[in-house]
N, C-alpha and C positions, 0 to 999 in steps of 0.2 A: 271171574267177575272183576278182579282187581285190574286185569289187563284191559277189560272192556271199559271200565271207568276212565283209565288213563287215555285210551284211544278216543273216547268221547270228549274228554277235556281238551285233547290236542286238536280235535276237529273244530270245537268252539273257538279256540284261540286262532286257528287258521282263518275261519270265517271272519272274525273280528278284524284281524290284520288286513284281510282282503278288502273289507268294507272301508277301513281307514285309508288304504292306498287308492281305492276307487274315488274317494272324495278329493284326494290330492291331485289326481290326474283328470278328474271330470271337470264340469263347468266351474270356473273360479268364483269365489265369493266376492261380494262388493267390498272394495278396498277402503272406501270412504274418501278417496281422492277425486272421485268424479265430481264435476261442477254441479251446483244447484242451478237448474234451469227454470225460469219463471216467465209467465206470459203477461205482458202489459198491453191492455187494449184501450182504444178510444174510438170515437165515431166520426172523426173528421179526416180530411185528406192530408197528404204529406207537406203541403204548404202552410198548414194551419199552425198556430202557436202551440196547441196541444201536442202536436207531433214534435215540434221543436223542443218542448219541455221533456217529452218522453225520451227523445234521442239523447239529450244532455244527461238525463238521469241514468240511462243505460251506460253511457260512456264513463260517468263518474263512479258508478257502482262497480263496473267491471275493472276499472283502474284501481280502485281502493281495495278490492278483494283479490287482486291478482288473478282475475277471471275465475275465481272459485264460485262466484255467482254470475250467471249469464242471463241477460234479459232479452227476450224476443218480443218485438213490437208488432201489434196487429191493428193497423189503422182502418179507416173507412167502414166502421161498423161490421167488420168481417165476423166478429164474434157476437154481434147483437147490438141493439140500441142501449142507451145508458141505463134504463131501468133493468133490462135483461142482464147487463154486465154487473150491476150492483147485486141483483138477486143471485147471480152466479158466484160472486164473492162471498155472500152469506152462506151459500151451500158448499163453498170450497172448490167449485168447478172452474172458476176464474181466479187468477192469482191477484191481479191488481189492475188499476187503470187511472187515467186522467179524466175526471168526470165533472161536468158542469154542476155548480152548486144547487141549481134549481131542482134537478131530479134527486139529488142527495136529500133534499128537504122532504121528499116523500117518505123517507125512512127515518129522518130525524127532524121533525117540524121546526124545532127551535133555530136550526141553522138558517132558515129562511129569513131571519131578521136582517141579514145582509142584503136581501133582495128588495127591501123597502125602497120605494121610489125617492130619488133625490136625497138619500141618506148621506152619501159622501159627495163632496164637491170636487175632490181631486184624487188622483191615485195615491198620493202620499198619505192622505187621511185614511184611505182604505188599508194601506199597508201597515200603518201604525196600529190599527185595531186588529187586523188579521194576524199579524206576527206577534201580538202582545198577549197578555193573559186571557182576554176574552176569546180571541181566536183559538188559543190552545185549549181552553176549557171545552169549547164546542168540538174540537177535533177529538179530544179524549172521550166525549160523550158518545161518539160513534161506536165505541166498544159495546155499548148497551144493545146495539142492533147487529152485533157480530161483524162490524167493519172496523178497520184501523185507519184513521186519518193521519197522514204523514206530514203534509204541508199544503199551503194554499198557492197554487198557480193562479192564473187568471184567464177569464174569458174577456174581461175588460168592461169599459163603459159601453152600454148598449144604445144604439141609435135606430131610428125608424126608417124603413124603406117602404115604398108602395108604387104601384103602377098607375095610379089614378090622378093624383094632383100633389103639388107642393104642400107640405105641412109646416106652417109657421106659428100656429096657435091651436089650442085644443079643439076649437070648432072644426078645424080642417080634418080631424080624425074621425069625426062623427060618421057612423055607418060603414066605415071601412072594415073589411074582413082581415083581421091581423092574426097571423099565427103567433102563438106564445108558447112557452114551455109548459109542460104539464105540471103546473105549480099554482096553487090558489092565489098567491100574492100577485103573480103576473096577470092572471086572469082578472082579478079584481082591479088592478091598476089600469088595465086597458078598457075595462068596462066603465070605470070612473071617467076615463077620457072620452067616452062615447063610442068606442070601437065595438065591433062584433068580435070579441076575443075567441080565437079558435085554438084550443090546446091540442098539440100533436107532436110526435117525435120529429126530430130534425130530418131524418131520412124521408119521412112522409111529406114533410113541408116542402122539400125541394121539388118533388113531383107535383104537389099542389100548386106551387108557384108557376111551374111550366104549363100546367093545364089551366091556369087562371081560375081555379076554384077558390083561391084566396087572393086578396089584393096586395098583401104585404106581410112583413115580418119585422122583427127587431133583433139586432145583434151588433156586436162591435165591428169596427171598420175592418179588422183583419179577417173576419168571417165573410163579410160582404165582398171583400176583395178575393179571398182565396177560393170562394165558391162561385165567382163570376156572376154575382146576382144582378149586375148591370144588364145581363142578357134578358132578364125577366122583369126588372124593376127600373122605373124611370127616375124616381125621386128618392133622395136621401136627405133626411133632416137630422142634424147633429143634436138630438134632444138630450143625449147623455143622461137619460132618465134613471138608469139603474147601473150601479157597478156590480158586475157578476164575477164572483170568485170561481175558481175551479179547484178541485181537490185531488192531490195524489192520494188515492184511497186503495186499501188492500184488504184481502181476506184476513180477518182477525186470526183464524186458525193457522193460516199460512205464516203470518207474521210471528205468531207465538212459537211456531215450529223451528224458527231460525235461532241460531246462537245469539246470545246477547250482544256480542261485538258486531255481528252483522245487522242486527236490529238498529244499532246506533248508526251504522253506515247508511242504512236506508233512510232514516229520518234526516240525517245531515245532508245526504245527496239530494233528497227530495226538496229540501229548502233551497239548496244551491241552484238546482235546476229551475225551481219556481222563480227565483230572483233573476236568473238568466233570461227566462221567457218574458218576464215583465219588461226587462230592458230592451229586448228585441222588439216587442210590441210598440214600445214608446219610440224607438228609433225608426220603425217602419211606417208608422201611421201617415206621416206627411206625404211620403212617396206613394203610398197606396191610394190616398185620396186624389193625388194628381192623376194617377193611372185610371181611377174610377171615373173622373171627369173626362179624361181623354176617350174613354169607352162610351161616352154619351150620357152619363148619368148627371142629372141636375142636383147639385149639392147646396143645401141651405146650411151655411156654416155658423153664422151668428144668430142666436136665438135668445129671446127673452123667456127664461124658464119660469118666471114668477107666476103667470096664469096657469101653467102646467102644475106647479107645486100646489096652488090653491085647489085645482081640480081633483087632485089625488089625496086631499086631506081626509076624505072618508076612509081611505085605506088605513091610515094611522088610527082613525077612530075605531075601526073594526079589529085591528090586530094589536093595538096598544097593550091590552091586557094579556094577550097570549105571549107577547114578547117582552113583557115587563121585566123579566129577570135580566135581560140584556140591553134592551133599547135605551133605557135611562142611563145605563153605564156607558154605552157608546156615545150618546149625545153629550154626556158630561165630559168624556175624554176629548171630544172634538171642539169643546168650547175654547 
């Protein structure tokens, strides 16, 4: 009996040692030295400012983390339109993106305050608000909808194009079918100007312009240029009716999973990339307008915006109460 017990004990020890050795010689365990790989998506092409901002962010993050974090960029809506990307971030299936402020407002309505028509008269006014306490407060609020706002890049001042006629006054817009973002402020703004506002995703809008099921759209010069809208649009009016931010936005769960020092790198690099993109947009606009004219587009550069501002006063009447927490503070800062 005693010999049997000894033999059994030896057998157990042998099996244990064998198991331990098989772990050492089998598939290696994760060392923790592998880079963190994240996907950054946007819906525009590689000539667009969003892509420029995304590439700069990738370069900065990879440099500052010694490639411990690597960013893969997915342009051209390859992972979905902007609403789909935001929903994916909420669910954790998309890591991050550069997203136009308008679609973000469908998830956090207060952030649409920046979309109010003729709120900002210059880029510098917009930057002062966005990069200040008001802008940061709204970025922080995105956490309530499982998103993490890192910084404001820009879509820029939006201008009107159409295939029907030059627009120099609000009356010229009446009856035009104008694509707008899927955002109530934009819809109400163009309805106030007399247009038939047609909300749709940008990917759908490009097809609609080609098929002439809509007459026009509104976007900054860099978008009009990079998407060659001169091929479908005859007239560009520099209405500068709205300054549209864009946001470096991220899945909150993914952001929280990163070490604190990497989180700091992300917020700092997003701000630096945003400022870089803003400068590129400013430097490029004059040349882009020249090329747009050379492509045959008629550009109305000088416009009296006073009648346009008067026409959209109803938008302020409608949204003044909804945005009261921020609108008054913005207007006070801009005095």
